[in-house]
PyMOL Python script that loads the backbone (N, CA, C, O; Angstrom):
from pymol import cmd

cmd.read_pdbstr("""\
ATOM      1  N   MET A   1     -29.035   3.692  -6.317  1.00  0.00           N
ATOM      2  CA  MET A   1     -28.527   4.774  -7.116  1.00  0.00           C
ATOM      3  C   MET A   1     -29.627   5.753  -7.484  1.00  0.00           C
ATOM      4  O   MET A   1     -29.369   6.935  -7.711  1.00  0.00           O
ATOM      5  N   ASN A   2     -30.862   5.251  -7.542  1.00  0.00           N
ATOM      6  CA  ASN A   2     -31.978   6.138  -7.828  1.00  0.00           C
ATOM      7  C   ASN A   2     -32.085   7.227  -6.768  1.00  0.00           C
ATOM      8  O   ASN A   2     -32.344   8.388  -7.084  1.00  0.00           O
ATOM      9  N   VAL A   3     -31.884   6.846  -5.510  1.00  0.00           N
ATOM     10  CA  VAL A   3     -31.961   7.820  -4.426  1.00  0.00           C
ATOM     11  C   VAL A   3     -30.832   8.842  -4.563  1.00  0.00           C
ATOM     12  O   VAL A   3     -31.033  10.027  -4.300  1.00  0.00           O
ATOM     13  N   ILE A   4     -29.657   8.392  -4.970  1.00  0.00           N
ATOM     14  CA  ILE A   4     -28.527   9.312  -5.167  1.00  0.00           C
ATOM     15  C   ILE A   4     -28.831  10.282  -6.306  1.00  0.00           C
ATOM     16  O   ILE A   4     -28.567  11.479  -6.191  1.00  0.00           O
ATOM     17  N   LYS A   5     -29.388   9.766  -7.411  1.00  0.00           N
ATOM     18  CA  LYS A   5     -29.748  10.634  -8.537  1.00  0.00           C
ATOM     19  C   LYS A   5     -30.789  11.671  -8.111  1.00  0.00           C
ATOM     20  O   LYS A   5     -30.707  12.839  -8.490  1.00  0.00           O
ATOM     21  N   TYR A   6     -31.754  11.235  -7.329  1.00  0.00           N
ATOM     22  CA  TYR A   6     -32.789  12.148  -6.854  1.00  0.00           C
ATOM     23  C   TYR A   6     -32.195  13.199  -5.909  1.00  0.00           C
ATOM     24  O   TYR A   6     -32.514  14.383  -6.013  1.00  0.00           O
ATOM     25  N   ALA A   7     -31.335  12.761  -4.992  1.00  0.00           N
ATOM     26  CA  ALA A   7     -30.689  13.706  -4.071  1.00  0.00           C
ATOM     27  C   ALA A   7     -29.835  14.707  -4.832  1.00  0.00           C
ATOM     28  O   ALA A   7     -29.775  15.883  -4.470  1.00  0.00           O
ATOM     29  N   HIS A   8     -29.172  14.240  -5.889  1.00  0.00           N
ATOM     30  CA  HIS A   8     -28.360  15.155  -6.701  1.00  0.00           C
ATOM     31  C   HIS A   8     -29.244  16.174  -7.406  1.00  0.00           C
ATOM     32  O   HIS A   8     -28.900  17.353  -7.490  1.00  0.00           O
ATOM     33  N   LYS A   9     -30.372  15.719  -7.907  1.00  0.00           N
ATOM     34  CA  LYS A   9     -31.299  16.628  -8.586  1.00  0.00           C
ATOM     35  C   LYS A   9     -31.751  17.744  -7.648  1.00  0.00           C
ATOM     36  O   LYS A   9     -31.857  18.900  -8.056  1.00  0.00           O
ATOM     37  N   ILE A  10     -32.014  17.397  -6.402  1.00  0.00           N
ATOM     38  CA  ILE A  10     -32.491  18.371  -5.420  1.00  0.00           C
ATOM     39  C   ILE A  10     -31.358  19.251  -4.892  1.00  0.00           C
ATOM     40  O   ILE A  10     -31.521  20.465  -4.771  1.00  0.00           O
ATOM     41  N   ASN A  11     -30.211  18.642  -4.577  1.00  0.00           N
ATOM     42  CA  ASN A  11     -29.130  19.348  -3.872  1.00  0.00           C
ATOM     43  C   ASN A  11     -27.970  19.805  -4.755  1.00  0.00           C
ATOM     44  O   ASN A  11     -27.221  20.705  -4.375  1.00  0.00           O
ATOM     45  N   GLY A  12     -27.816  19.193  -5.926  1.00  0.00           N
ATOM     46  CA  GLY A  12     -26.771  19.617  -6.850  1.00  0.00           C
ATOM     47  C   GLY A  12     -25.350  19.381  -6.363  1.00  0.00           C
ATOM     48  O   GLY A  12     -24.455  20.148  -6.718  1.00  0.00           O
ATOM     49  N   PHE A  13     -25.111  18.343  -5.559  1.00  0.00           N
ATOM     50  CA  PHE A  13     -23.749  18.097  -5.083  1.00  0.00           C
ATOM     51  C   PHE A  13     -22.861  17.628  -6.235  1.00  0.00           C
ATOM     52  O   PHE A  13     -23.349  17.157  -7.262  1.00  0.00           O
ATOM     53  N   SER A  14     -21.558  17.766  -6.045  1.00  0.00           N
ATOM     54  CA  SER A  14     -20.614  17.410  -7.108  1.00  0.00           C
ATOM     55  C   SER A  14     -19.684  16.261  -6.719  1.00  0.00           C
ATOM     56  O   SER A  14     -18.841  15.853  -7.518  1.00  0.00           O
ATOM     57  N   SER A  15     -19.827  15.738  -5.510  1.00  0.00           N
ATOM     58  CA  SER A  15     -18.978  14.616  -5.110  1.00  0.00           C
ATOM     59  C   SER A  15     -19.662  13.810  -4.008  1.00  0.00           C
ATOM     60  O   SER A  15     -20.579  14.286  -3.340  1.00  0.00           O
ATOM     61  N   LEU A  16     -19.190  12.583  -3.840  1.00  0.00           N
ATOM     62  CA  LEU A  16     -19.658  11.697  -2.781  1.00  0.00           C
ATOM     63  C   LEU A  16     -18.444  11.213  -2.007  1.00  0.00           C
ATOM     64  O   LEU A  16     -17.353  11.086  -2.564  1.00  0.00           O
ATOM     65  N   ASN A  17     -18.632  10.949  -0.748  1.00  0.00           N
ATOM     66  CA  ASN A  17     -17.581  10.372   0.077  1.00  0.00           C
ATOM     67  C   ASN A  17     -17.993   8.940   0.385  1.00  0.00           C
ATOM     68  O   ASN A  17     -18.984   8.716   1.079  1.00  0.00           O
ATOM     69  N   ILE A  18     -17.249   7.978  -0.120  1.00  0.00           N
ATOM     70  CA  ILE A  18     -17.558   6.572   0.116  1.00  0.00           C
ATOM     71  C   ILE A  18     -16.712   6.103   1.287  1.00  0.00           C
ATOM     72  O   ILE A  18     -15.483   6.113   1.219  1.00  0.00           O
ATOM     73  N   THR A  19     -17.372   5.694   2.356  1.00  0.00           N
ATOM     74  CA  THR A  19     -16.670   5.217   3.551  1.00  0.00           C
ATOM     75  C   THR A  19     -17.023   3.759   3.806  1.00  0.00           C
ATOM     76  O   THR A  19     -17.975   3.223   3.239  1.00  0.00           O
ATOM     77  N   LYS A  20     -16.243   3.140   4.660  1.00  0.00           N
ATOM     78  CA  LYS A  20     -16.483   1.753   5.088  1.00  0.00           C
ATOM     79  C   LYS A  20     -16.422   0.752   3.937  1.00  0.00           C
ATOM     80  O   LYS A  20     -17.060  -0.299   4.000  1.00  0.00           O
ATOM     81  N   LEU A  21     -15.669   1.061   2.898  1.00  0.00           N
ATOM     82  CA  LEU A  21     -15.517   0.146   1.769  1.00  0.00           C
ATOM     83  C   LEU A  21     -14.910  -1.178   2.228  1.00  0.00           C
ATOM     84  O   LEU A  21     -15.193  -2.229   1.653  1.00  0.00           O
ATOM     85  N   ASP A  22     -14.078  -1.121   3.263  1.00  0.00           N
ATOM     86  CA  ASP A  22     -13.406  -2.330   3.747  1.00  0.00           C
ATOM     87  C   ASP A  22     -14.376  -3.362   4.311  1.00  0.00           C
ATOM     88  O   ASP A  22     -14.062  -4.553   4.306  1.00  0.00           O
ATOM     89  N   VAL A  23     -15.536  -2.948   4.793  1.00  0.00           N
ATOM     90  CA  VAL A  23     -16.474  -3.918   5.367  1.00  0.00           C
ATOM     91  C   VAL A  23     -17.128  -4.781   4.283  1.00  0.00           C
ATOM     92  O   VAL A  23     -17.780  -5.778   4.593  1.00  0.00           O
ATOM     93  N   LEU A  24     -16.957  -4.404   3.028  1.00  0.00           N
ATOM     94  CA  LEU A  24     -17.506  -5.198   1.933  1.00  0.00           C
ATOM     95  C   LEU A  24     -16.564  -6.335   1.518  1.00  0.00           C
ATOM     96  O   LEU A  24     -16.963  -7.226   0.767  1.00  0.00           O
ATOM     97  N   SER A  25     -15.313  -6.308   2.004  1.00  0.00           N
ATOM     98  CA  SER A  25     -14.375  -7.388   1.695  1.00  0.00           C
ATOM     99  C   SER A  25     -14.947  -8.712   2.168  1.00  0.00           C
ATOM    100  O   SER A  25     -15.463  -8.818   3.281  1.00  0.00           O
ATOM    101  N   GLY A  26     -14.851  -9.716   1.315  1.00  0.00           N
ATOM    102  CA  GLY A  26     -15.328 -11.044   1.667  1.00  0.00           C
ATOM    103  C   GLY A  26     -16.751 -11.332   1.244  1.00  0.00           C
ATOM    104  O   GLY A  26     -17.205 -12.471   1.355  1.00  0.00           O
ATOM    105  N   ILE A  27     -17.463 -10.335   0.764  1.00  0.00           N
ATOM    106  CA  ILE A  27     -18.820 -10.568   0.255  1.00  0.00           C
ATOM    107  C   ILE A  27     -18.685 -10.998  -1.203  1.00  0.00           C
ATOM    108  O   ILE A  27     -18.110 -10.281  -2.023  1.00  0.00           O
ATOM    109  N   LYS A  28     -19.211 -12.154  -1.507  1.00  0.00           N
ATOM    110  CA  LYS A  28     -19.016 -12.758  -2.832  1.00  0.00           C
ATOM    111  C   LYS A  28     -19.616 -11.919  -3.959  1.00  0.00           C
ATOM    112  O   LYS A  28     -18.969 -11.680  -4.979  1.00  0.00           O
ATOM    113  N   THR A  29     -20.849 -11.478  -3.766  1.00  0.00           N
ATOM    114  CA  THR A  29     -21.546 -10.683  -4.778  1.00  0.00           C
ATOM    115  C   THR A  29     -22.170  -9.472  -4.107  1.00  0.00           C
ATOM    116  O   THR A  29     -22.840  -9.596  -3.082  1.00  0.00           O
ATOM    117  N   LEU A  30     -21.945  -8.301  -4.688  1.00  0.00           N
ATOM    118  CA  LEU A  30     -22.517  -7.059  -4.163  1.00  0.00           C
ATOM    119  C   LEU A  30     -23.712  -6.665  -5.020  1.00  0.00           C
ATOM    120  O   LEU A  30     -23.613  -6.571  -6.244  1.00  0.00           O
ATOM    121  N   LYS A  31     -24.836  -6.438  -4.361  1.00  0.00           N
ATOM    122  CA  LYS A  31     -26.028  -6.003  -5.064  1.00  0.00           C
ATOM    123  C   LYS A  31     -26.178  -4.490  -4.886  1.00  0.00           C
ATOM    124  O   LYS A  31     -26.233  -3.986  -3.765  1.00  0.00           O
ATOM    125  N   VAL A  32     -26.243  -3.785  -6.002  1.00  0.00           N
ATOM    126  CA  VAL A  32     -26.407  -2.337  -5.985  1.00  0.00           C
ATOM    127  C   VAL A  32     -27.774  -2.011  -6.571  1.00  0.00           C
ATOM    128  O   VAL A  32     -28.072  -2.372  -7.709  1.00  0.00           O
ATOM    129  N   ALA A  33     -28.601  -1.329  -5.790  1.00  0.00           N
ATOM    130  CA  ALA A  33     -29.913  -0.914  -6.293  1.00  0.00           C
ATOM    131  C   ALA A  33     -29.707   0.187  -7.323  1.00  0.00           C
ATOM    132  O   ALA A  33     -29.142   1.236  -7.012  1.00  0.00           O
ATOM    133  N   THR A  34     -30.163  -0.049  -8.546  1.00  0.00           N
ATOM    134  CA  THR A  34     -29.961   0.931  -9.612  1.00  0.00           C
ATOM    135  C   THR A  34     -31.156   1.842  -9.822  1.00  0.00           C
ATOM    136  O   THR A  34     -30.998   3.012 -10.173  1.00  0.00           O
ATOM    137  N   HIS A  35     -32.360   1.305  -9.608  1.00  0.00           N
ATOM    138  CA  HIS A  35     -33.562   2.126  -9.766  1.00  0.00           C
ATOM    139  C   HIS A  35     -34.772   1.395  -9.207  1.00  0.00           C
ATOM    140  O   HIS A  35     -34.703   0.225  -8.828  1.00  0.00           O
ATOM    141  N   TYR A  36     -35.864   2.112  -9.169  1.00  0.00           N
ATOM    142  CA  TYR A  36     -37.146   1.545  -8.770  1.00  0.00           C
ATOM    143  C   TYR A  36     -38.040   1.450 -10.001  1.00  0.00           C
ATOM    144  O   TYR A  36     -37.881   2.188 -10.974  1.00  0.00           O
ATOM    145  N   GLU A  37     -38.988   0.513  -9.925  1.00  0.00           N
ATOM    146  CA  GLU A  37     -40.051   0.448 -10.924  1.00  0.00           C
ATOM    147  C   GLU A  37     -41.383   0.536 -10.189  1.00  0.00           C
ATOM    148  O   GLU A  37     -41.599  -0.137  -9.181  1.00  0.00           O
ATOM    149  N   LEU A  38     -42.255   1.364 -10.705  1.00  0.00           N
ATOM    150  CA  LEU A  38     -43.604   1.508 -10.147  1.00  0.00           C
ATOM    151  C   LEU A  38     -44.591   1.189 -11.255  1.00  0.00           C
ATOM    152  O   LEU A  38     -44.643   1.882 -12.271  1.00  0.00           O
ATOM    153  N   ASP A  39     -45.365   0.144 -11.057  1.00  0.00           N
ATOM    154  CA  ASP A  39     -46.334  -0.311 -12.063  1.00  0.00           C
ATOM    155  C   ASP A  39     -45.658  -0.534 -13.413  1.00  0.00           C
ATOM    156  O   ASP A  39     -46.210  -0.196 -14.460  1.00  0.00           O
ATOM    157  N   GLY A  40     -44.444  -1.115 -13.372  1.00  0.00           N
ATOM    158  CA  GLY A  40     -43.707  -1.434 -14.594  1.00  0.00           C
ATOM    159  C   GLY A  40     -42.978  -0.252 -15.224  1.00  0.00           C
ATOM    160  O   GLY A  40     -42.307  -0.415 -16.243  1.00  0.00           O
ATOM    161  N   GLN A  41     -43.099   0.926 -14.638  1.00  0.00           N
ATOM    162  CA  GLN A  41     -42.438   2.121 -15.184  1.00  0.00           C
ATOM    163  C   GLN A  41     -41.170   2.408 -14.388  1.00  0.00           C
ATOM    164  O   GLN A  41     -41.195   2.471 -13.159  1.00  0.00           O
ATOM    165  N   LYS A  42     -40.063   2.581 -15.107  1.00  0.00           N
ATOM    166  CA  LYS A  42     -38.775   2.854 -14.474  1.00  0.00           C
ATOM    167  C   LYS A  42     -38.747   4.275 -13.925  1.00  0.00           C
ATOM    168  O   LYS A  42     -39.033   5.236 -14.638  1.00  0.00           O
ATOM    169  N   LEU A  43     -38.396   4.392 -12.640  1.00  0.00           N
ATOM    170  CA  LEU A  43     -38.200   5.705 -12.033  1.00  0.00           C
ATOM    171  C   LEU A  43     -36.701   5.959 -12.044  1.00  0.00           C
ATOM    172  O   LEU A  43     -35.967   5.387 -11.237  1.00  0.00           O
ATOM    173  N   ASN A  44     -36.255   6.788 -12.925  1.00  0.00           N
ATOM    174  CA  ASN A  44     -34.833   7.043 -13.089  1.00  0.00           C
ATOM    175  C   ASN A  44     -34.527   8.454 -12.608  1.00  0.00           C
ATOM    176  O   ASN A  44     -34.696   9.425 -13.345  1.00  0.00           O
ATOM    177  N   GLY A  45     -34.079   8.552 -11.374  1.00  0.00           N
ATOM    178  CA  GLY A  45     -33.764   9.865 -10.822  1.00  0.00           C
ATOM    179  C   GLY A  45     -34.968  10.594 -10.264  1.00  0.00           C
ATOM    180  O   GLY A  45     -34.889  11.787  -9.973  1.00  0.00           O
ATOM    181  N   SER A  46     -36.081   9.894 -10.110  1.00  0.00           N
ATOM    182  CA  SER A  46     -37.243  10.505  -9.471  1.00  0.00           C
ATOM    183  C   SER A  46     -37.762   9.537  -8.418  1.00  0.00           C
ATOM    184  O   SER A  46     -37.426   8.353  -8.419  1.00  0.00           O
ATOM    185  N   MET A  47     -38.572  10.056  -7.538  1.00  0.00           N
ATOM    186  CA  MET A  47     -39.121   9.249  -6.447  1.00  0.00           C
ATOM    187  C   MET A  47     -40.640   9.354  -6.491  1.00  0.00           C
ATOM    188  O   MET A  47     -41.185  10.353  -6.960  1.00  0.00           O
ATOM    189  N   PRO A  48     -41.327   8.314  -5.998  1.00  0.00           N
ATOM    190  CA  PRO A  48     -42.791   8.381  -5.932  1.00  0.00           C
ATOM    191  C   PRO A  48     -43.237   9.537  -5.044  1.00  0.00           C
ATOM    192  O   PRO A  48     -42.531   9.929  -4.115  1.00  0.00           O
ATOM    193  N   ALA A  49     -44.404  10.070  -5.338  1.00  0.00           N
ATOM    194  CA  ALA A  49     -44.914  11.229  -4.606  1.00  0.00           C
ATOM    195  C   ALA A  49     -45.447  10.873  -3.226  1.00  0.00           C
ATOM    196  O   ALA A  49     -45.554  11.743  -2.361  1.00  0.00           O
ATOM    197  N   THR A  50     -45.785   9.598  -3.007  1.00  0.00           N
ATOM    198  CA  THR A  50     -46.351   9.204  -1.718  1.00  0.00           C
ATOM    199  C   THR A  50     -45.618   7.991  -1.155  1.00  0.00           C
ATOM    200  O   THR A  50     -45.007   7.219  -1.895  1.00  0.00           O
ATOM    201  N   VAL A  51     -45.689   7.840   0.152  1.00  0.00           N
ATOM    202  CA  VAL A  51     -45.093   6.679   0.812  1.00  0.00           C
ATOM    203  C   VAL A  51     -45.801   5.402   0.351  1.00  0.00           C
ATOM    204  O   VAL A  51     -45.170   4.352   0.230  1.00  0.00           O
ATOM    205  N   GLN A  52     -47.084   5.489   0.099  1.00  0.00           N
ATOM    206  CA  GLN A  52     -47.846   4.332  -0.363  1.00  0.00           C
ATOM    207  C   GLN A  52     -47.313   3.845  -1.719  1.00  0.00           C
ATOM    208  O   GLN A  52     -47.169   2.642  -1.940  1.00  0.00           O
ATOM    209  N   ASN A  53     -47.025   4.783  -2.615  1.00  0.00           N
ATOM    210  CA  ASN A  53     -46.463   4.392  -3.916  1.00  0.00           C
ATOM    211  C   ASN A  53     -45.047   3.860  -3.763  1.00  0.00           C
ATOM    212  O   ASN A  53     -44.659   2.931  -4.472  1.00  0.00           O
ATOM    213  N   LEU A  54     -44.277   4.424  -2.861  1.00  0.00           N
ATOM    214  CA  LEU A  54     -42.927   3.914  -2.612  1.00  0.00           C
ATOM    215  C   LEU A  54     -42.990   2.462  -2.147  1.00  0.00           C
ATOM    216  O   LEU A  54     -42.169   1.643  -2.560  1.00  0.00           O
ATOM    217  N   ALA A  55     -43.946   2.145  -1.302  1.00  0.00           N
ATOM    218  CA  ALA A  55     -44.106   0.771  -0.807  1.00  0.00           C
ATOM    219  C   ALA A  55     -44.452  -0.198  -1.936  1.00  0.00           C
ATOM    220  O   ALA A  55     -44.174  -1.392  -1.831  1.00  0.00           O
ATOM    221  N   ARG A  56     -45.045   0.295  -2.994  1.00  0.00           N
ATOM    222  CA  ARG A  56     -45.409  -0.544  -4.137  1.00  0.00           C
ATOM    223  C   ARG A  56     -44.275  -0.702  -5.137  1.00  0.00           C
ATOM    224  O   ARG A  56     -44.384  -1.498  -6.070  1.00  0.00           O
ATOM    225  N   CYS A  57     -43.201   0.033  -4.961  1.00  0.00           N
ATOM    226  CA  CYS A  57     -42.093  -0.015  -5.911  1.00  0.00           C
ATOM    227  C   CYS A  57     -41.330  -1.335  -5.828  1.00  0.00           C
ATOM    228  O   CYS A  57     -41.215  -1.952  -4.768  1.00  0.00           O
ATOM    229  N   LYS A  58     -40.823  -1.736  -6.969  1.00  0.00           N
ATOM    230  CA  LYS A  58     -39.933  -2.888  -7.064  1.00  0.00           C
ATOM    231  C   LYS A  58     -38.516  -2.334  -7.215  1.00  0.00           C
ATOM    232  O   LYS A  58     -38.270  -1.468  -8.054  1.00  0.00           O
ATOM    233  N   THR A  59     -37.597  -2.833  -6.409  1.00  0.00           N
ATOM    234  CA  THR A  59     -36.208  -2.392  -6.488  1.00  0.00           C
ATOM    235  C   THR A  59     -35.469  -3.269  -7.494  1.00  0.00           C
ATOM    236  O   THR A  59     -35.544  -4.496  -7.431  1.00  0.00           O
ATOM    237  N   ILE A  60     -34.757  -2.637  -8.416  1.00  0.00           N
ATOM    238  CA  ILE A  60     -33.985  -3.346  -9.435  1.00  0.00           C
ATOM    239  C   ILE A  60     -32.510  -3.258  -9.046  1.00  0.00           C
ATOM    240  O   ILE A  60     -31.996  -2.182  -8.740  1.00  0.00           O
ATOM    241  N   TYR A  61     -31.843  -4.410  -9.066  1.00  0.00           N
ATOM    242  CA  TYR A  61     -30.450  -4.495  -8.630  1.00  0.00           C
ATOM    243  C   TYR A  61     -29.533  -4.889  -9.775  1.00  0.00           C
ATOM    244  O   TYR A  61     -29.934  -5.581 -10.711  1.00  0.00           O
ATOM    245  N   LYS A  62     -28.305  -4.436  -9.676  1.00  0.00           N
ATOM    246  CA  LYS A  62     -27.208  -4.891 -10.530  1.00  0.00           C
ATOM    247  C   LYS A  62     -26.259  -5.638  -9.610  1.00  0.00           C
ATOM    248  O   LYS A  62     -25.886  -5.121  -8.557  1.00  0.00           O
ATOM    249  N   GLU A  63     -25.865  -6.838  -9.985  1.00  0.00           N
ATOM    250  CA  GLU A  63     -24.942  -7.613  -9.166  1.00  0.00           C
ATOM    251  C   GLU A  63     -23.522  -7.443  -9.691  1.00  0.00           C
ATOM    252  O   GLU A  63     -23.264  -7.572 -10.887  1.00  0.00           O
ATOM    253  N   LEU A  64     -22.613  -7.152  -8.774  1.00  0.00           N
ATOM    254  CA  LEU A  64     -21.199  -6.971  -9.105  1.00  0.00           C
ATOM    255  C   LEU A  64     -20.376  -7.961  -8.295  1.00  0.00           C
ATOM    256  O   LEU A  64     -20.732  -8.275  -7.159  1.00  0.00           O
ATOM    257  N   PRO A  65     -19.279  -8.459  -8.862  1.00  0.00           N
ATOM    258  CA  PRO A  65     -18.430  -9.379  -8.095  1.00  0.00           C
ATOM    259  C   PRO A  65     -17.746  -8.659  -6.945  1.00  0.00           C
ATOM    260  O   PRO A  65     -17.297  -7.522  -7.087  1.00  0.00           O
ATOM    261  N   GLY A  66     -17.674  -9.330  -5.815  1.00  0.00           N
ATOM    262  CA  GLY A  66     -16.990  -8.769  -4.653  1.00  0.00           C
ATOM    263  C   GLY A  66     -15.501  -9.061  -4.696  1.00  0.00           C
ATOM    264  O   GLY A  66     -14.969  -9.452  -5.734  1.00  0.00           O
ATOM    265  N   TRP A  67     -14.835  -8.872  -3.577  1.00  0.00           N
ATOM    266  CA  TRP A  67     -13.396  -9.120  -3.471  1.00  0.00           C
ATOM    267  C   TRP A  67     -13.111  -9.721  -2.104  1.00  0.00           C
ATOM    268  O   TRP A  67     -13.893  -9.566  -1.167  1.00  0.00           O
ATOM    269  N   THR A  68     -11.981 -10.406  -2.007  1.00  0.00           N
ATOM    270  CA  THR A  68     -11.611 -11.058  -0.750  1.00  0.00           C
ATOM    271  C   THR A  68     -10.385 -10.416  -0.105  1.00  0.00           C
ATOM    272  O   THR A  68     -10.071 -10.697   1.052  1.00  0.00           O
ATOM    273  N   GLU A  69      -9.704  -9.569  -0.839  1.00  0.00           N
ATOM    274  CA  GLU A  69      -8.479  -8.957  -0.338  1.00  0.00           C
ATOM    275  C   GLU A  69      -8.757  -8.003   0.833  1.00  0.00           C
ATOM    276  O   GLU A  69      -9.808  -7.365   0.899  1.00  0.00           O
ATOM    277  N   ASP A  70      -7.798  -7.925   1.742  1.00  0.00           N
ATOM    278  CA  ASP A  70      -7.857  -6.967   2.854  1.00  0.00           C
ATOM    279  C   ASP A  70      -7.457  -5.599   2.303  1.00  0.00           C
ATOM    280  O   ASP A  70      -6.335  -5.428   1.825  1.00  0.00           O
ATOM    281  N   ILE A  71      -8.355  -4.639   2.364  1.00  0.00           N
ATOM    282  CA  ILE A  71      -8.075  -3.311   1.798  1.00  0.00           C
ATOM    283  C   ILE A  71      -7.904  -2.242   2.876  1.00  0.00           C
ATOM    284  O   ILE A  71      -7.897  -1.049   2.572  1.00  0.00           O
ATOM    285  N   THR A  72      -7.766  -2.661   4.122  1.00  0.00           N
ATOM    286  CA  THR A  72      -7.693  -1.690   5.217  1.00  0.00           C
ATOM    287  C   THR A  72      -6.461  -0.797   5.138  1.00  0.00           C
ATOM    288  O   THR A  72      -6.457   0.291   5.714  1.00  0.00           O
ATOM    289  N   LYS A  73      -5.426  -1.229   4.444  1.00  0.00           N
ATOM    290  CA  LYS A  73      -4.203  -0.423   4.330  1.00  0.00           C
ATOM    291  C   LYS A  73      -4.147   0.382   3.030  1.00  0.00           C
ATOM    292  O   LYS A  73      -3.215   1.161   2.832  1.00  0.00           O
ATOM    293  N   ALA A  74      -5.129   0.206   2.142  1.00  0.00           N
ATOM    294  CA  ALA A  74      -5.127   0.912   0.854  1.00  0.00           C
ATOM    295  C   ALA A  74      -5.295   2.415   1.074  1.00  0.00           C
ATOM    296  O   ALA A  74      -6.190   2.855   1.796  1.00  0.00           O
ATOM    297  N   LYS A  75      -4.438   3.174   0.454  1.00  0.00           N
ATOM    298  CA  LYS A  75      -4.477   4.638   0.573  1.00  0.00           C
ATOM    299  C   LYS A  75      -4.867   5.313  -0.745  1.00  0.00           C
ATOM    300  O   LYS A  75      -5.260   6.479  -0.753  1.00  0.00           O
ATOM    301  N   THR A  76      -4.759   4.583  -1.852  1.00  0.00           N
ATOM    302  CA  THR A  76      -5.075   5.156  -3.158  1.00  0.00           C
ATOM    303  C   THR A  76      -6.015   4.224  -3.909  1.00  0.00           C
ATOM    304  O   THR A  76      -6.145   3.046  -3.576  1.00  0.00           O
ATOM    305  N   PHE A  77      -6.653   4.763  -4.909  1.00  0.00           N
ATOM    306  CA  PHE A  77      -7.547   3.988  -5.759  1.00  0.00           C
ATOM    307  C   PHE A  77      -6.790   2.820  -6.398  1.00  0.00           C
ATOM    308  O   PHE A  77      -7.314   1.709  -6.478  1.00  0.00           O
ATOM    309  N   ALA A  78      -5.579   3.066  -6.846  1.00  0.00           N
ATOM    310  CA  ALA A  78      -4.769   2.044  -7.518  1.00  0.00           C
ATOM    311  C   ALA A  78      -4.419   0.879  -6.595  1.00  0.00           C
ATOM    312  O   ALA A  78      -4.171  -0.227  -7.075  1.00  0.00           O
ATOM    313  N   GLU A  79      -4.393   1.102  -5.284  1.00  0.00           N
ATOM    314  CA  GLU A  79      -4.076   0.037  -4.336  1.00  0.00           C
ATOM    315  C   GLU A  79      -5.254  -0.908  -4.064  1.00  0.00           C
ATOM    316  O   GLU A  79      -5.079  -1.960  -3.450  1.00  0.00           O
ATOM    317  N   LEU A  80      -6.427  -0.535  -4.514  1.00  0.00           N
ATOM    318  CA  LEU A  80      -7.604  -1.385  -4.311  1.00  0.00           C
ATOM    319  C   LEU A  80      -7.601  -2.531  -5.315  1.00  0.00           C
ATOM    320  O   LEU A  80      -7.069  -2.386  -6.416  1.00  0.00           O
ATOM    321  N   PRO A  81      -8.193  -3.678  -4.946  1.00  0.00           N
ATOM    322  CA  PRO A  81      -8.328  -4.764  -5.913  1.00  0.00           C
ATOM    323  C   PRO A  81      -9.245  -4.351  -7.066  1.00  0.00           C
ATOM    324  O   PRO A  81     -10.064  -3.444  -6.926  1.00  0.00           O
ATOM    325  N   ARG A  82      -9.099  -5.014  -8.176  1.00  0.00           N
ATOM    326  CA  ARG A  82      -9.836  -4.670  -9.393  1.00  0.00           C
ATOM    327  C   ARG A  82     -11.351  -4.594  -9.145  1.00  0.00           C
ATOM    328  O   ARG A  82     -12.000  -3.648  -9.592  1.00  0.00           O
ATOM    329  N   ASN A  83     -11.916  -5.577  -8.441  1.00  0.00           N
ATOM    330  CA  ASN A  83     -13.366  -5.573  -8.231  1.00  0.00           C
ATOM    331  C   ASN A  83     -13.823  -4.413  -7.352  1.00  0.00           C
ATOM    332  O   ASN A  83     -14.930  -3.906  -7.534  1.00  0.00           O
ATOM    333  N   ALA A  84     -12.998  -3.987  -6.410  1.00  0.00           N
ATOM    334  CA  ALA A  84     -13.335  -2.822  -5.584  1.00  0.00           C
ATOM    335  C   ALA A  84     -13.305  -1.555  -6.439  1.00  0.00           C
ATOM    336  O   ALA A  84     -14.168  -0.689  -6.299  1.00  0.00           O
ATOM    337  N   ARG A  85     -12.324  -1.451  -7.312  1.00  0.00           N
ATOM    338  CA  ARG A  85     -12.258  -0.299  -8.223  1.00  0.00           C
ATOM    339  C   ARG A  85     -13.464  -0.287  -9.163  1.00  0.00           C
ATOM    340  O   ARG A  85     -14.047   0.765  -9.426  1.00  0.00           O
ATOM    341  N   ASP A  86     -13.830  -1.466  -9.665  1.00  0.00           N
ATOM    342  CA  ASP A  86     -14.993  -1.557 -10.561  1.00  0.00           C
ATOM    343  C   ASP A  86     -16.280  -1.160  -9.832  1.00  0.00           C
ATOM    344  O   ASP A  86     -17.157  -0.526 -10.418  1.00  0.00           O
ATOM    345  N   TYR A  87     -16.388  -1.530  -8.573  1.00  0.00           N
ATOM    346  CA  TYR A  87     -17.557  -1.174  -7.753  1.00  0.00           C
ATOM    347  C   TYR A  87     -17.654   0.352  -7.628  1.00  0.00           C
ATOM    348  O   TYR A  87     -18.724   0.924  -7.831  1.00  0.00           O
ATOM    349  N   ILE A  88     -16.554   0.997  -7.301  1.00  0.00           N
ATOM    350  CA  ILE A  88     -16.539   2.454  -7.159  1.00  0.00           C
ATOM    351  C   ILE A  88     -16.850   3.123  -8.489  1.00  0.00           C
ATOM    352  O   ILE A  88     -17.633   4.072  -8.542  1.00  0.00           O
ATOM    353  N   THR A  89     -16.244   2.635  -9.557  1.00  0.00           N
ATOM    354  CA  THR A  89     -16.486   3.202 -10.888  1.00  0.00           C
ATOM    355  C   THR A  89     -17.954   3.068 -11.265  1.00  0.00           C
ATOM    356  O   THR A  89     -18.526   3.981 -11.862  1.00  0.00           O
ATOM    357  N   PHE A  90     -18.570   1.940 -10.924  1.00  0.00           N
ATOM    358  CA  PHE A  90     -19.998   1.763 -11.229  1.00  0.00           C
ATOM    359  C   PHE A  90     -20.841   2.781 -10.485  1.00  0.00           C
ATOM    360  O   PHE A  90     -21.764   3.357 -11.060  1.00  0.00           O
ATOM    361  N   ILE A  91     -20.542   3.011  -9.226  1.00  0.00           N
ATOM    362  CA  ILE A  91     -21.288   3.986  -8.438  1.00  0.00           C
ATOM    363  C   ILE A  91     -21.102   5.404  -9.002  1.00  0.00           C
ATOM    364  O   ILE A  91     -22.040   6.201  -9.022  1.00  0.00           O
ATOM    365  N   GLU A  92     -19.893   5.701  -9.451  1.00  0.00           N
ATOM    366  CA  GLU A  92     -19.646   7.018 -10.032  1.00  0.00           C
ATOM    367  C   GLU A  92     -20.544   7.250 -11.238  1.00  0.00           C
ATOM    368  O   GLU A  92     -20.479   8.309 -11.862  1.00  0.00           O
TER     369      GLU A  92
END
""", "prot")
cmd.dss("prot")
cmd.show_as("cartoon", "prot")
cmd.util.cbc("prot")
cmd.orient("prot")
């Protein structure tokens, strides 16, 4: 999500298109990278200035419960299982 925040800061987009959500079905726990830490300092919406510093970053994850339901036929947000909706809401 840190990369998304940084990309938004640079590009100013107002929406994201989430594709391939169905391939996550059956994964017990989904790990979402929320931010990086560099030397114990949280980088929230910014990126290190060098590739060397990026290599030193620690990625911090939030774990979310997955889902087992087949969602290939879902056409609306309401048709998704609760955990899939929660995953999308978290990303938003």
